[in-house]
C-alpha positions as CSV (number, residue, x, y, z in Angstrom):
1,M,112.3,115.5,116.5
2,L,109.2,115.6,114.7
3,S,109.2,112.9,111.9
4,A,106.2,111.4,110.0
5,R,106.5,108.1,112.0
6,T,106.5,110.0,116.2
7,I,103.8,111.5,114.4
8,F,101.6,109.0,113.2
9,Q,102.6,107.0,116.2
10,E,101.0,109.6,118.9
11,I,97.8,109.4,116.3
12,L,97.6,105.9,117.3
13,D,98.8,106.1,120.5
14,N,95.8,108.4,121.7
15,D,92.2,106.8,121.6
16,D,90.5,110.5,120.6
17,S,93.3,111.1,117.4
18,F,92.7,107.2,116.7
19,Q,89.3,107.1,116.6
20,L,89.0,110.6,114.2
21,F,92.1,109.3,111.9
22,C,90.1,105.6,110.9
23,S,86.9,107.4,110.6
24,I,88.3,109.8,108.1
25,A,89.6,106.7,106.5
26,A,86.7,104.9,106.4
27,S,84.5,107.2,105.5
28,G,86.7,108.3,102.2
29,E,87.2,104.6,100.9
30,S,83.4,103.7,101.4
31,Q,82.7,106.9,99.1
32,G,85.3,105.6,96.7
33,G,83.4,102.3,97.2
34,W,79.9,104.3,96.5
35,E,81.6,105.7,93.0
36,N,83.1,103.0,91.6
37,A,80.4,100.2,92.1
38,R,78.3,103.3,90.4
39,I,80.4,104.4,87.3
40,A,80.6,99.8,86.6
41,A,76.9,100.5,86.4
42,L,77.0,103.1,83.6
43,V,80.0,102.3,81.8
44,P,79.2,103.0,78.1
45,E,78.5,99.2,76.1
46,S,81.6,100.5,73.6
47,L,83.4,99.9,77.1
48,R,81.8,97.8,79.2
49,Y,85.2,94.9,79.1
50,L,85.9,98.1,81.9
51,A,83.4,97.1,84.3
52,P,83.9,93.8,86.2
53,K,87.6,95.8,86.3
54,I,85.7,99.1,88.2
55,T,83.7,96.5,90.0
56,R,86.6,94.7,91.6
57,H,87.8,98.6,92.8
58,G,84.8,99.6,94.3
59,A,84.8,96.0,96.4
60,D,88.4,96.9,97.4
61,E,87.5,100.8,98.4
62,D,84.7,98.8,100.6
63,K,86.3,97.0,102.2
64,H,89.0,99.3,103.3
65,G,86.3,101.0,104.8
66,R,85.8,97.9,106.9
67,L,89.1,97.5,107.9
68,F,89.3,100.9,109.4
69,E,86.1,100.0,110.8
70,A,87.0,97.1,112.0
71,L,90.1,98.8,114.2
72,L,87.4,101.1,115.8
73,K,85.2,98.4,117.1
74,K,89.0,96.2,118.6
75,R,89.3,99.6,120.7
76,Q,85.7,99.6,121.8
77,L,85.1,102.8,119.8
78,E,82.7,104.3,117.2
79,P,83.2,106.2,114.1
80,V,82.8,110.3,114.7
81,P,81.4,112.6,111.9
82,V,84.2,113.5,109.6
83,P,85.0,116.9,109.8
84,P,83.6,118.9,106.4
85,D,87.4,120.0,106.0
86,T,88.9,116.8,106.1
87,D,86.4,115.4,103.6
88,Y,89.0,114.4,101.0
89,T,87.0,113.1,98.4
90,M,84.1,116.0,98.8
91,R,86.7,118.4,98.5
92,L,88.0,117.1,95.3
93,E,84.4,117.1,94.2
94,Q,83.2,120.9,95.5
95,R,86.7,121.9,92.5
96,G,84.7,119.6,89.8
97,I,87.7,116.8,90.0
98,G,86.2,113.3,88.9
99,L,82.6,112.2,88.0
100,A,80.4,114.5,90.0
101,H,77.8,113.0,92.2
102,D,74.8,114.0,90.4
103,K,75.5,112.4,87.0
104,L,76.6,109.3,89.0
105,R,73.2,109.1,91.1
106,R,71.0,109.2,87.5
107,D,70.2,105.8,85.5
108,E,71.7,107.1,82.2
109,P,74.8,105.9,80.9
110,L,78.2,107.8,81.1
111,T,80.7,109.0,77.8
112,E,83.7,107.6,77.0
113,E,85.2,111.2,77.9
114,D,83.5,110.4,81.6
115,I,85.6,107.3,81.6
116,L,88.5,108.7,80.7
117,V,87.7,111.6,83.5
118,Y,87.4,108.7,86.1
119,L,90.5,106.5,84.8
120,S,92.4,110.0,84.9
121,H,91.2,111.1,87.9
122,S,91.3,107.7,89.8
123,R,95.1,107.7,88.3
124,V,95.8,110.8,90.2
125,T,94.4,110.1,93.7
126,E,95.7,106.4,94.1
127,Q,99.0,107.8,93.4
128,R,98.5,109.9,96.7
129,A,97.0,107.0,98.4
130,A,99.6,104.4,97.4
131,D,102.5,106.6,98.7
132,Q,100.4,107.2,101.8
133,M,100.4,103.3,102.4
134,D,104.0,102.6,101.3
135,M,104.6,105.4,104.2
136,L,102.6,103.8,107.0
137,V,103.9,100.0,106.3
138,K,107.3,101.2,106.3
139,Y,106.5,102.6,109.9
140,F,103.7,100.8,110.6
141,G,103.5,97.3,108.7
142,D,104.5,95.6,111.9
143,H,101.9,97.2,114.5
144,P,100.0,94.7,116.4
145,E,97.1,96.1,116.0
146,A,97.1,98.3,112.5
147,G,100.0,96.4,110.6
148,R,98.1,93.9,109.0
149,P,95.3,96.2,107.5
150,I,97.8,98.4,106.6
151,R,99.9,95.7,104.5
152,M,96.2,94.3,102.9
153,I,95.2,98.5,101.8
154,C,98.4,98.7,100.5
155,H,98.5,95.9,98.0
156,D,95.5,96.9,96.7
157,E,96.2,100.3,96.5
158,E,99.6,99.0,94.1
159,N,96.7,97.2,91.7
160,H,94.7,99.8,91.6
161,L,97.6,101.8,89.9
162,S,98.8,99.6,88.3
163,Y,95.2,99.3,86.4
164,C,95.2,103.1,86.1
165,H,98.5,103.6,84.2
166,E,96.9,100.4,82.4
167,E,93.6,100.9,81.0
168,L,94.7,104.8,80.5
169,L,97.3,103.6,78.6
170,R,94.8,101.2,76.7
171,L,92.9,104.6,75.6
172,A,95.5,106.8,74.6
173,R,96.7,103.8,72.1
174,A,92.9,104.4,70.9
175,G,93.1,107.6,70.2
176,H,92.5,109.8,73.4
177,G,95.7,110.0,74.4
178,R,95.7,114.4,74.2
179,T,92.5,113.9,76.3
180,I,93.4,111.8,78.4
181,Q,97.2,114.3,79.5
182,R,94.9,117.5,80.0
183,V,92.4,116.2,82.3
184,L,95.4,114.3,84.0
185,R,97.3,117.3,84.4
186,E,94.0,119.6,85.6
187,C,93.7,116.4,88.4
188,A,97.0,116.8,89.0
189,M,96.6,120.8,89.5
190,A,93.4,120.6,92.1
191,E,94.3,117.7,93.9
192,S,97.1,119.1,95.4
193,R,95.9,121.8,96.9
194,V,92.7,119.6,97.7
195,Y,95.6,117.9,99.7
196,R,97.2,120.3,101.3
197,D,94.3,121.9,102.7
198,V,93.1,118.9,103.6
199,S,95.7,117.2,105.5
200,L,96.4,121.5,107.5
201,A,92.8,120.8,108.7
202,V,93.5,117.0,109.6
203,M,96.2,118.3,111.5
204,A,94.5,120.9,112.9
205,H,92.2,118.7,114.2
206,M,94.3,116.5,116.0
207,G,97.0,118.9,117.6
208,R,93.3,119.9,119.5
209,I,92.6,116.4,120.6
210,L,96.3,115.8,121.7
211,K,97.1,119.8,122.6
212,W,100.3,119.9,121.2
213,P,102.0,123.1,121.4
214,K,101.5,125.6,118.4
215,V,105.1,125.9,118.2
216,K,104.6,122.2,116.6
217,S,101.8,123.0,115.1
218,A,103.2,125.4,112.7
219,V,106.0,123.7,112.1
220,L,103.8,120.3,110.3
221,A,102.0,123.4,108.7
222,A,105.2,124.7,107.2
223,G,106.1,121.4,105.9
224,I,103.1,120.3,104.2
225,R,102.8,123.4,102.5
226,A,106.8,123.1,101.9
227,M,105.1,119.6,100.2
228,Y,102.7,121.2,98.0
229,A,105.3,124.1,96.8
230,Y,107.5,121.2,95.9
231,E,104.6,119.7,94.3
232,R,103.2,123.0,92.2
233,L,106.7,123.3,91.0
234,G,106.8,119.8,89.4
235,G,106.9,117.4,91.5
236,W,103.1,117.0,90.1
237,R,104.3,115.4,86.8
238,R,105.1,112.3,88.5
239,T,100.9,112.0,89.0
240,V,100.6,112.2,85.6
241,S,102.8,109.8,83.7
242,L,102.3,106.6,82.7
243,T,104.1,103.9,82.4
244,M,102.6,100.4,81.6
245,P,103.0,98.3,85.4
246,E,104.9,95.3,86.4
247,R,101.2,94.2,87.0
248,R,99.4,93.6,84.5
249,D,95.2,93.2,84.7
250,A,95.8,93.7,88.6
251,L,92.3,94.2,89.1
252,G,90.7,90.7,86.9
253,G,90.3,88.6,89.2
254,A,88.1,88.5,92.0
255,A,88.3,90.9,95.0
256,T,90.4,90.3,98.2
257,S,88.2,89.0,101.0
258,A,89.2,90.9,104.6
259,A,88.1,87.7,106.4
260,G,90.2,87.2,109.7
261,V,90.6,91.2,109.9
262,V,87.1,92.0,110.0
């Protein structure tokens, strides 16, 4: 029987598929760390109060990258190049979602609208990350090798999502509500397509590594497309709603350490 648990168990049990999975995850997290660090450095003066939180967000993402790299080292594996069709952050940028890397490489202050775009993009992508980590914790939170790093990352992703909700609501009250809702919807529609395409690519690579039968690969691909259809029909609304989180000021303190894991 095919299930998320059995598929991920196969990936975890095989060194080659585990190596690719961790390499893709580490690369994406490290890229997120760089993006947040640059945004923190370029925040406009009117929103400078956000800089420490954005810095904390970036530090968390860097930590997550190190955690995935540490999982590789425990198996005496090295990171492998990330296939371009599995690069979630690159594919998002190519679709014009979030802030362009060319803009982040310049030493020019961002605008308030840029920060609205950044937070809206983060609201959507952090929802995806939080959902994925919730699933992994459900199935592998007690895994002797991956359990602790997964739980740490899941906790951080919940903090990131809380931070996005709280700050977007603060900015909506300041008069940016219509812009935020427009950008959130644009991000949600594009992210859903990118996630579908990247998921199909990842499963195709895993299928080749694990020598899955064509029928199995076809069933998994159909499941990914069905999820995309659900999101297009209305599931996307979950990623654009804003509610005050239970965790207030979730990124107000110092980043937690990965000591004992890395």
